[in-house]
N, C-alpha and C positions, 0 to 999 in steps of 0.2 A: 368351578367345574374343571374336570380333568379330561383331556383328550389323549387317547392312546391310538397309535398306528402300529400295525404289525404287518410287515412285508414278509410273505412266504412264497416259496416256489414249489409248485406241485411237481412230482416226478414227471418226466417227459411224457406227454400224451395222456396223463391221468388226471387232468384238472377236474373233469366231470365227476370222477370217483371221489376226489378230495371234497368237492363241494357237496356232494350227496352225503358223505359221511359227516360233514360238519353241521348239517341241518338240525339234528337233535340238540347239539351243543349250543348252537345259535339260539334256538327257541328257549332253552333253559336259561341261557345268559340273559335274554331279554326280560325274563321274569325275576331276575335278581334285584334285591333292594339296592338302590343307587344307580342302576343302569338306566341311562336316559335314552341311548340308542346304541345299536350294535349291528354293523353292516359288513358284509363281505363283498368286495368288488374284484372283478377280473380285468386285467390289463387289456387295452385295445391294441397294444403293440406286441406283447408276448403272451399268448393264451395261458401259459403255465404260471405266470406271475399273478399273485393274488394280494389284496390289501384288505386287512381288517381296519375299519374306522369306527372307533368307540368313543362314546361320550358318557362320562360318569359323574355322579354328584360329588364324589370325594376320593381322595387317595386311598382311604380305608376301604371303600367299595371296590376299587381296583385290586387291592391286595386280597380281599375276600374272594373275588372272582378267580384270581390266579391259583388259589388253593381249593377251589370248589371240586366236588366229586365229579361233576359233569366235565370239567376241564381235564381232570386226571384221566377219566375214561376216554375222552377224545384223543388226548395225547398218546395213550397206549394203543388204541385202535389204529390211529394214523401211523404210528411207528411200526406196529406189527404188519400193517399192509404195505409199508414202504411207499407211502403216498407223498412224502415231502423230501425235498433236497435241502440239506443243511438245517440250520437252526432258525433261520429267519432273522429279522431285524425289528426290534421293538423300540419305539420312541414314545416318551410321555411329555405332555405339554400342559401348562396352565395358562390362564388368561394373562396376557402381558398388559400391565397398566401403564 
């Protein structure tokens, strides 16, 4: 299993817009082969900070997700709307034996 975390910051005061825009992409991602779970969380300390927490069956599934049409469409819409500050921070983990 592969765990992916992606920390992103919504543009100030626009978290709700970001989350609303993300819903179609989240739904499509949950239907992808190899997706075990895919959740978006909001910080309790800073409302504009968001965290994706993802569980995948394999690294190959993660890579397919990153190049999927729905991810490309979401990235474009998010950028065009100016809903995110910076590029975010992604980390990938596997089970430590």
